[in-house]
N, C-alpha and C positions, 0 to 999 in steps of 0.2 A: 438671469446667472444661470451659466452650464451647470449641469449636476459633475458629480464627480468624476462618474464614470463616462460623460460625453467630451470631457477632459482629457481623462485619461486614454482616450481614443485618437485625440489629436496629437500624443505626445508623439515625437521622434522612436525610433525602434532602438532598443538598448542591445548592444553585442556583449552576450557575456566569455570571459574565460572557459568556465566549465561547460562550458555548450560547442565547444571544439570539437568538429569531426573530421575526417580524413575525407579529401576532394573526392566526388563520386567519381570524377572523368581526370584523366592526367591530358596534358597537351607535349608529347615531346619536342615537337617541331612547331612550327608556324612559319608564315612566308607572309610576307607584307607589300604590298605592293600602290603608292603612294603617286597619283599624280595632284602634285602640289597647288594650292592656288590658294592667296590669301580668304577669297571671297568663299569658296568653294573648293574644296580639299575631297577628291575622290579615294575612299580607303577599300583597297580588295584584300581580305585577310582568309591565307587558307591553311585549315587549322589541322593537323593531324592529331586524333583524338583517340584515347584508349579508354577502355571502362576499368575503374580501379578495385578489383575485387568481385564480392559478388552482387552488389546491389543491382536495382532493375532501375534507377532513376535514369529520367529525360538528360539530357545534355543544358546546363542552365549555364548561357552565356551573358555576363552582367554588363550593362550598359547604361549611359548615366547622359541622357539629353539626345540619343540617337534612334533613327529611323530606317528599318533596315528594306534598302533599295531592293537585296536579292538575297535568296538565302538557297544553297544548294549543299548536297548530299551526295557523295561518291561520284560526283559530273551530271546529279537528276539536280530539276528543282526540287525543291525540299518540299513533303507532304506534311500539314498537320502542325506546323509550327504556330507558334502565337508568344503575343507579349504578355508578362508579367508583372505590371508595373513599366519598369523600365527596363526586363530584364528578355532578354531571347531564348524561349524553350523550343527546346527539339525534341519530339520525341525519336527514341533511337533504339532498336534491337541489335542484338551482337554486339560485339567488343570491342570493334575496331573500324573508324571512317574518317572519310576525307571529307572535312566540310568547309563550305567557303560563305564568306557573306560579303556585305556591297553597302557601305555608307558614305553618306556625303557629309562634312563638318565645315565649318565658317572661322576658323582659324582669329583673324580680325576681330569676330567680336567676342572672342573670351576672354573677358574683363576676368576671370577668376585664376588665369593663368596656371589653369589644370590641365592637362591632356597637352592638344598640339595649342599653341596660341601665336601671335604678330608682337615682336617687341621691337619696335625701329626700322621696321623693313625685312629682318630677320624672321624666320617663322622655325621655332623651337618647341621642346616637350618639357613639362615636368609630367612624373608619373606616380612618384612619391606622395601619399600612398595610394590611393584611388584614383588616379587620373586618367591610368591607360582605358581603361572602359567606358572614356568623354573620348575616346581614337576611335576605338572599335569594340566590337563586342569579345569576350571573353573571359572566358573563368578568374576576376582579377582578384588573387590571394597569391602571399608570397612561398605558399607551400608547391603551388603548382610553375615547374620550372620547365624550361624549354629553351631548346636551340632557335637563333633567329637568322633569318634570309630576308634581306631588305632593299627594295628597289625600289627610286626616286625616281620620278619624271619632272621636269619644272621649267619653266621661262631662262634661257640661258643667262641671257643681260640681266633679269632682276635678281633671279639667284645663281651664281656660276659656280658655288662649292657648295655639293653634298654630301654632308657627314650621317654617320648611324654608327652603330655601336660595331664592336669586330672590327676586323678588317677589310680595306678593297676587295674587292672581287673582280670587279669590270667596270668600264664606262663609255660610252659613245654619244654621237650626237643626233638629233632628229629634225624632220622637216618641222619649219615654220618656227623655228629658232628657239626649236627646246634641246634637253638634254639630260641627260638618265646615267645614274650608277647603282652600282647593287653594292651591298656591304654584308660580311656574311661574321655571325658569332658564335663558334662551336663550343664554347660554353655554355650549358645549361643555365638560364637567370629567372628569376620572379618576373611576371609584367612591369611591376614597379620599376624596375631598372632599363627599361627600354626607352632610348632616346634618337632623334633625330633633329638636324637642322640643316638649314637651308638660306643662304644668305651669301652679299656682297662683301666676303671676310678676307682676310690676308692671313698669316701664319708667321709667327717668330718657331723657326724650326730648331732641332736639336737633334741629338741622338744620347743615347743612354745605354751601352755595354753592361748587359747582364753578369751573374758571379759565373754561370755556365756559358759565356762568350755571346750569349745572343743580342745581336744589335736593335734595340728600338727606336723608332723614330717617334719624335716628340712633337708636337704640333700646341703652342696656345694663338689660338683664331679671336679676331678681334675686326672691329673698321680700321680702316687703313690710318686714319688721324691719332688711333690708338696704340700702333704698333711701338712706339719707343716706350711707351708705359707698362712692357711685358718682361721686362728681362730679370727681374726679380722674383717674378713667380716663376720663370723656367727653371731660372736657378735654384729656387725651392722646390720643386719637382723633383730636380736629379738630387739634390739632397737628402729627399725623401726617400726616393727608389734604391739609396744606398744605405742609407739608415735601417731599412727594414730588411735589407737581406743581409745585414751587421748583426741588428739586436735580435731579430725574430725569425731569418732564416728564409724570407719571402723572397722570392721573383716574380716578375713582373712575367706575364705570359702570352700575351698577344703582339702582333708585330707593331705597332701602332698605338700609341696613350695620347690622345686631343682633349684638347679643353676648350670652350667656349665662352667668352663672354656675353651676357646681355643685361642691359639694364632694366627691365623690367623683372624680379622675378621672389616669389615669397619669401625663400632660405638663403640660406648662406650662399649653399652651391648643393649640387649634386651629383653622387656618386657611380652615374649610370657607367655600365662597364665598357671601357676603351673610350668611350666619349662623356666624359664630366662636363654638364654645364654649370657655369659660375654668374651669379652676382657680380658686374660689374667691378663693384667696389672690394670685393677679395679678388683682385685679378689685378687691375690697374693702379701705378705706382711712379710716380719719379720724385724729387725732393721738393720741386715747387707744388705739387697738387694732395700730396701723401704723408700722415705724419709717421712718425717712429710706430704709433701703436698700429695705424693702417699695415707698416708692413711688417709688424710682428703677426698682426692677423691674416694677412696673405698667407705668409709663410706658414700658418698653424694650419690656416683652410684649405690648402694646396696639398700638406704634406697627409691633413686628415681624411679626405676624399680619396687621394691615391693610395690609403690604408687601408678602406672599405675595398680595396680589391679582392683580398683577402678577409679581412673582419665586415661581413656583410654581402661580398659578391659570391667568391666561391664557398662560402659555408654562410648562408643566406638565414633570417630567423623564420621557424615555422609558422606563424602567427604575428598578430601587430602586437600583442600581450607582451610578446618577447622583443618588442623594441629594443631596447636597452642592451641586448644580445649584441648586438652589432654598433647602438651609439653610444652606451657606457664604455664597452673595451675601447672601440675609436677614440675615443676621446681623450681616455688613459695613454693610448700609444700616441697621440698628437700632441700630449701634454709635455712626455716624457720627448719627445723628440724635440723641444722647442725650447726644455731645460738643457737638453746637451747642446744646442746653438748658440749659449748665452750663459747668463748666471741663472743656473739653479733657482738659487734662493729668492729671487727677485718674481720670478717664472712661479712659486710655489705661493706667493704672497698674492700674485696678482690672481691666480686661481682661485683661492680660499676667499678674497674678497669679493669675487663676482660669483662665487657658491653663498657667500652669505647674502649679498644684493640680492639674489633672485631666488634660490631655491630653499633656502631657509623659510622666508615668508611666505613662500607658497608650501611648504609642510608645516607652517602654522596658522593656514589660512581654510577656506571654505573650498577650496580646488586640493587639498591636498589629496596625495594617490602614493600608493608604493611604487617603487621602482618596477615591478611588474604588474602593470594594475588588475584588477578584477572584471571590471565592463566598460562602455563607453558610448557615445551616441556618436560622436563625430572621430576619429580617432588623429586626425591633424590635431585636435586638439590638446594629445599626448604627446606631441612634440615640444616635451619640457625639459627644465632644469632638470627637476627632478629624474627623466628617463636618460639625459646628458649628461648632469655636472654629478649627482650623487651618484649615479650609476656607473660615473669612473671612479668615483671613490670607493665603492665597492669592490671594483676591481684592485684598486692601488692596496685595500686592505688583504684583500688576497695575496698582492704582491708581496706586502710586509709580512705576513705569517707565513708564508713557504719561503719565502729567501728568492732572491735573484735567482741561482741554478735550477731550482725546483719550478719555481712560476716558467721560465723556459720551456723546460719538459713538458710542462702541463699544458703549453699551448700549441707545443710541437704535435702532440697528443690529439689536443682539440681539432686542430686542422688536418690530420690524417684521416681521422675518423672521421668528418662528417665534411670533406671537403666534397662540393658539388651535392650538397643536402641540405635541407633548410631545417634546424636544429631548435632548440629551447635554452632558458637561461641555466635548466635543472643539467642540460647536457654540458654545460659548462664546467657548473660547479663540480659535477661528477669527475670530469677530466681534472680540476684542482685536486679533488681527493685523492684519485688514483695516482696521479704521479707525485704528489707532495707529501702524500702518506698521513694525508691528516684528516679528521672528522669534521665534518661543515656542517654537520647535520643542525647548529643551532644558527651558525652564522646563516643559513638560509633565510630567517626570519627578515634578515634585511631587503629581500626581495617583496618579501610579504605584509610588511609593517609598516606603515607611513609616520610621518613625525619623525621631530630631530631630538635625538637622545640628549639628555640633560645627564654632567656628572657632576657630584659633589667632592670635592677632594680637599678633607681637611688633616694636615699636619700637624702633630704634637711631639712636644721633643723632653723624653725625662731622662736625666742624665746623658750618659753615653748611645742612649736608643733614641730613635723617630719613630711613630707611627702615621702613617698613612692609612686615611681611613676613604674609601672610596666605594659612593653608593652612585646610583643609576637609575631614571626613570625614562620614562618614554610616554609624553603626553598624549591624550587622547585627540581623535582626528576622526571627521565625517564616517562616519560606517563603523570605526573601531575604538569604541571607547574604551577598552582595557588591553593592554598591552605585554608582552612577555619580555622579560628582559633579553636585551641582543649581546653577541660579543663583540665588544668594544677593544682593538689593539691598542693600546696606552702606550707609546713610549715617555719613559721618565728618567728623571736624573735629579742629584741633589747637588746643591753648589754651598760650600760654607762663605756666611755672610761678611767674614771679618779678612780672610785671607782670597777670597774669590774665586778658591780652586773648586773644581770637582772633588765631591767626596766620596762618591763610588762610578762603576762604570753606568753608562744606559743601560735601563733593564724594559723590555718588552712586557708590560702586564696584560695579559689576555682577563676582562673584566667580563665575567659570564653571568656571575649572582647577582641579584639586586644590589647586594653591596660586600666587602670583601676590606680586609685589612693587612700591609704590608709593612714588617719592621726592618729597621736599618738601623743597625748596629757599628760600634767602635765612631762613633761622631765624637768628635774633638771641638766644636765648635757649634753655634748655632746654624741648621740646615736651611736653605731657600729653597722652597720645590720650584722645578721645571719642569711642566707636563703637558701633555699632548704633543711633544716638539716635533716639529717637520707637519704638525696637523696628520698626524696617523691615524684619527677617528674623525669621522664629520659629525662634531658632536660640539653641545654649547660645557663649557665647563668653568663651575663655579669653584671658590678657591677661600680659602680663610687667610691670603696672602695679602698682608698690608701695602702701602702707596711705597713704602722704604723698598719692599723686596721685590716688589715691579720696576721702581726705578735701579733696582743693582741688578736685575737680571735686563732691563733694558743694555746694561753699560757691559757685564760679565757672563751673559748667558753663549756657549760655545756652538749653540744651534740656530743657526740664523733668522729660521720661521720663530722660534720662541724668542726670542729677541726683538725682534719686531710685534709678537704678541704683546709681551709684557710691556711696552711702552704703547702701543693700541689700550690695552685692559687699562692702563693707568690714566691716559686721557679719558676713555669710557666713563671710568670712575667720579674722576674728575666732572664730565658734564653733567651726568644723571646726577650727581649731587647737586649742582648746581641746577637743572631743571627744579629738583625736589625742593630745594629751599633757598632759592632765589641767589645763592651766590656760592663760591666755592674757593681754596685756597689752589691758584694757580704756582704754587710756588715749586710744588714738585714736580709738574710737567714741564715748566721751562727751565729748570735743572738739566731733568734729563733728555732735552731736546738740544739744551747748550753742550751734553756731552756726547751726543752722537754728533752732533754737526762737526766739533772740533776734533773727532776719532778721526785722522787720516788713515788707517788702515781699512775703513769700510770703504765697499764700495759706492761709489755716489750715486748709483741707481737705486740701493739698498736704502742708503741716509734717504734718499726722496720719499721712498714711500713711508719709512720708518716716522718721519717726522709733519704726514700729510694727516690731520684729525680724523677721526671716523666720520663717515655721513650723516646728515642730518637722518636720511630715514632709519642707518644701523641702531642711531642713536635712539631712534625711536620704536626700533624692537624689542629695545631693553623695559620698555616702559608699558605696565598694563592700560594705563590713555595714552595718546598719542596728542601732544601738547605744540602743534607746528611752530608756533610764535616762539615760544618760550626754547624751545630748543636751537631756535633760528638764532634768539638774543645769547643763549649763552655760549654757541661754538663761536658767533661773530665775538664776541667779550673774550673767549681765550686765544683765537686766532689775531684779534687786537694787540692784548697784552704778549702775547708769542712774539710778534712782530716790532711791537716797541721795545721790551728788553735786550731782544736779540739781533736788533737792526745790525748791528754792525757785522753781526756774523752772516746774516742774510746778503747782505750788501757786499762781504768777502766770496759768499759761494756766487753770488751773481758775477760780477765783476770776472773772478776767475774764469768762466766759461762764456764768458759775452763774446770774446774777439773770435771761439771756433768756428768755422767752416764747415758745412756738413761732410758726415761720414757716417755712413751705418755701419757701424762696429757697436760692441758692447759697451766699450769707454765712452764713446761719443752718445751714445742715447742715455746712458748716465749720467752726463755731463747737462744735456739738455733738459734733462726731466729736471733735476736737482735746480737748474736756471729759473725754470719756469716754477717751480715751485718757491724758491726765493722772491721770486717777483712777485707773486701772488701775496706773500708774507711783507712785504714792502709796501705794497698798496693797503693792507689792512693798516696799517700802520697810521692813514692818512695823511702820510709825508707829502710836499709839496709836492715834491719832483717826481713823485711814483707814475703818473698820467704821461707824462713827458717820457718818462722812462720808457713805459710800454708803449707809448705810439711811436718813441723812436724803432725799439725793437721791431715793432708789427710794420715800420717802412722798411726799415732796413733789413729784413731776415731772409735767409737764403735758403729757406726751406719751410716747410708748411707747419711742421711740429713749433717751433718759434713765433713763426706768425698769427696761429691759433693761438698759442698762449699767450702773446699780448693780447688779440683779441678777446679773449676771455677773461681778462682781468678787466680790460675798457668796460666789456658789457656789463661787469656785474658795477660798476662804479657810475657817477654823476657828472663825471668831466665831459668840457665840451668836445673832447676829442673823440667819446665814444661814437659820435655817427661820425666824423671823419672815418673812424676805423671802420665801421660797418657799411658804411658808402665807398671807400675803398676797394673793401674786400670781394663788395658784390660787385661792383665796376670791372672789379681785376678777372672774375672767375665769371660772369654771366652766364657766358655759354659751357659751362663746366657741371653737368648734374650733380656729380660725386662730390666735386665742392659746394656746391649752393647747398647740399645738406646737409653739411658745417655749418654755414651761414644760417641757417634755420635752427638747428640746433643748438648750437651758442646761445641764441635771444631766449628761446623756450627754457632753457637751464640755467638764465641768469637769477640772481638772486636779489633783482631789485625789487621793490614795491609793486611799479606798473606794468609787470611781467607778463600778466593775465589780460590785462589789456593789447597790451603788445601780442602776445598769441593771436588773440583774437583778430588782429587786425593784418599779421601775416596771415591767418586763413584765407583772406579775400587778396592777397597778394598774385598778381599773374603768374609766376612762377611755383606757384603752391597746387597743386594735385593731389587728389585722393588715389586716382587711375594707377599711380605709380608707389610701391610697397615702402622704398625707402624715404620717398619724402613723405609716406605717411608717419613712419617710423619718426624723421626726424623733427617732426612737429607735433605731432601728437602723442607720440608715445614718449618723446624727452619731457614735454610739458607734463604729462599723468605721472610723471616720478619724479617733479620737483615739488619735493612735499610740502614747502610753503605757498611757492605760486598756487599749485594746483586745490590747497585746500582753503585758499585765504577765498575774501568776497561775497559770504552768504550763499556758496555754491554756485558763485557762476562758472567756474572752472571747471565743474561737476556738469552742468546743463552743456558748455561748450564741448565737453568731451563726449559726452552721452548722443547730442547731435551728429558729431564727427561720426561717429561709431556705426550707428544707424544709416548714415549716409554711405560710408564706406561699408558695409555689409551688402549693400546691392549691388556694388562692384566685385569685390573681394571678400568673401564671407570669412575667409581664411586668416587672412592680415587683420581683420576686424577683430575678430575673436581674441587674437592673441592681444590685445590690447586692451579688455577688460578686467585683468586683475586688480589694477589701484583702484578701481572702483568695490572692486568685492572685499575690500580690506577697511568696510566698514565698520566691523564689530571693536575693532582699534580706538575708534575716536569719540569723543563726546559726544554727546545725545544729537543736539544740535547736527554739528556735520553726518552722526552716521543717518540721523532720518533724511538728511539730504541726498546722500548717495544714495542709501536705499530705496528713496524716491525715484532717482533716474534709471536704477537697476530695472526697478517695475515698471517704468515706460517703454526700457529696451526691450523687455518681454513682452509687453502687450503691442510689440509695434507689427502693423500686418504685413505677413509676409517673411519674417523675419527666418533667417537660414537657420538651418540644423546646431551647425557651429555656433552661431552665437546664442542660441537659445539654451544650449548645456552649458554655455561659459555663466552667462546672469544666471539660468535660472537655479545651478549651484552655489554661484555667489549672493543669492539671495536667502538659501536655508541656513 
């Protein structure tokens, strides 16, 4: 056995926020010359370097897997340079030099998909967070900002399109069938925003005229067969550009804005200045291959990456601990944009559901970390729901506290003050304080404390008065056992339980202390509490409201989110009670759902969201020890009784939208959503015609939303039509990778008893590959969040996922590490399951050659 000191010497390096110091050298200008070839790309980099301050440090250029072919300083071969691990170190006197390096890299062998790599015959880049050092030697950190000039030379037949950041400068032909192109980006940017694409591509082109009258050339670049599927993305881009001008006053600054779609991509998309690179699933859409969710996600991601032009590019982050500065702010911006394009209420419900599904468990588990982390081993592991989604909630809370006008003034100040620089979360908060005239000293704890605050709200009435007692606590998280009180902006209102009328105006309560009490006077009837309206704070609220109170609010609350929340809480309380006691009274839920279905004033999309039962995993999050099988049985029992008791209403809702043809509009989306929810409830009754109904919809659908909705219903059942539908879906879309991802995912999420065995068979399917992140997530990722299937079979699911992640780590550590968290929640389960999950994590950690990405996630999950 190794001594502790020996083990410590083998542990990866930990980067700490408190150790930040400014760079020793700046690089105001860089010129890159690429001779592109998938097998051997030659990269010549010319850096204008300037010493930063009085330090005497040598020039350290970071590298990853690079070998220096040549190193020159001021036109002469450099003397005394050396390699320190992966880094190139050049001793330099004086304060300014011209440094040239040359390397050769092999994009076609780059399975990590970081740096320059090949995807389906296209050469493309992904440099965030630390991919640029895999392309050339450079001080690859976000606070080194440079202007870029890029020249690319390539075989014209193979790579007829050559794109880079900024605006095109020149292009030409060369002997031997080659050609070249030059691009220049005049705006200083960090190296993580560098981008290059070379391939046989075509563009859906358009223009946008900015508020100052400049015409911007737009291009969505794809392979030729995919061109008809790009109209939605181009339209979304134009909407986003106009929205950012109107809402934030932000105008685009270059003459060209390009987006390129590639099939192999670790993320959703990347905001590289002037040349966004996208996972193709967030660009390509037509009714036959994309669901309504896909259409919405494409618009949101296109907007998100475009909004980064200011919140991320023009103002970037000083170091990676400030990642939420750009991501949290930009998620808030894209959520606001999406809310303005359709139903704001439904969008808020979707966002909160996503937060609770991903970020709340993260905050309650071994990988919990603050929005501004204190340390990391591998920064790619911190592209998390906490950084993005919780970070967006922090921005939303400041927007709530300041109000729209002062918030806009604060963002104007932020952009003006920090344009062209690398800023911090603290810089952003200070702008909020200055422009908003508020003190956010205590609010800053949101950036430094992990964990989801819990609020206890107790309302009591005494004659004409009511007292609302509020108490808050933040649970301990790894490394943070004791927490200070947070600032919680809670929107509160009272309703009369007899008249249904509001009894007071909505109040914004800023809960700052561990507890406080609010008195309401002149009450003439029993009040019912509506709290955290609009989900004004990302907290867990516990109240003394009765099932009758919740049913009342689900029918009468005038805040759509609060109305939805009341229904969900009523369902959740019923299901948790059923798991704990073996049964529960379903009557209040049935009547509340009946009332919601019969309310014709409600948006159909809202109705669909409100009547859906909470997920198995969210039910489990409410329990000290998760019992997956008991949760499944309780949920299925309530689904069946809801389906049977309200079968007439479900069939009426289904028939109302049955004959509708495809249209992408809020009303049409809502109708389809409710139709497919209704189909699920009809199937839950065990009705003899349910499978035929689903199969008829499957075969007759003119859009993917309805076809996949029907397939999901069939995939969860035992009808003989199930296999026909799965085969029919596969045969129809066998050549479409994105749609086949849906085929794999639908089966991995099935509620059937044999899902674990089915997933193992699918892993051996000829179309399954770990080399493509989308496919790995569609099968392995989906199965690991299928609570019942993953946790069944005496650890069978755990072994399968661990085997897959160990194999995936050898190809793509970043994608593998992001699939660890379901195994890391072992403490939430019974002793048997916990021991088996822990054993698989220990096996992963003990794997020879394990990446630091996986080591960090798996080892922290064991603590």
